[in-house]
C-alpha positions as CSV (number, residue, x, y, z in Angstrom):
1,X,116.4,171.6,181.2
2,X,118.7,168.9,179.7
3,X,121.5,166.8,181.1
4,X,124.1,169.2,179.8
5,X,122.4,172.1,181.7
6,X,122.5,170.1,184.9
7,X,126.1,169.1,184.3
8,X,127.0,172.8,183.8
9,X,125.3,173.8,187.0
10,X,127.0,171.1,189.0
11,X,130.4,172.1,187.5
12,X,129.8,175.7,188.4
13,X,128.7,174.8,191.9
14,X,131.9,172.7,192.5
15,X,134.1,175.5,191.1
16,X,132.8,178.0,193.8
17,X,134.5,178.4,197.2
18,X,131.5,176.8,198.9
19,X,131.6,173.9,196.5
20,X,135.3,173.4,197.0
21,X,134.9,173.3,200.8
22,X,132.1,170.7,200.4
23,X,134.0,168.5,198.0
24,X,137.1,168.7,200.3
25,X,135.0,167.7,203.3
26,X,133.4,164.8,201.3
27,X,136.8,163.5,200.1
28,X,138.2,163.8,203.7
29,X,135.3,161.9,205.1
30,X,135.6,159.2,202.4
31,X,139.4,158.8,202.9
32,X,138.9,158.6,206.7
33,X,136.3,155.9,206.3
34,X,138.6,154.0,203.9
35,X,141.5,154.3,206.2
36,X,139.4,153.1,209.1
37,X,138.0,150.1,207.1
38,X,141.5,149.0,206.1
39,X,143.0,149.6,209.6
40,X,145.4,152.2,208.2
41,X,147.2,149.6,206.1
42,X,146.7,151.5,202.8
43,X,146.9,155.2,204.0
44,X,149.5,156.1,201.4
45,X,147.3,154.8,198.5
46,X,144.2,156.4,199.9
47,X,145.9,159.7,200.2
48,X,147.1,159.5,196.6
49,X,143.6,158.7,195.4
50,X,142.1,161.6,197.5
51,X,144.7,164.0,196.1
52,X,144.0,162.9,192.5
53,X,140.2,163.2,193.0
54,X,140.6,166.7,194.6
55,X,142.5,167.8,191.5
56,X,139.7,166.7,189.2
57,X,136.8,168.0,191.4
58,X,136.4,171.7,192.0
59,X,139.2,174.2,191.9
60,X,141.7,172.1,193.9
């Protein structure tokens, strides 16, 4: 199994409903941690990055 096979399997997993829920949960957790670390000072930028990442990962 080559790297392209693994990449395809990962892509397929993220495109599933279960994968979408997992990626959303991970992005939410990361954005909450970033917000907490910055004291909420950059929530608008964090939200923008989270939305952009969500559009690129899974089926948004």
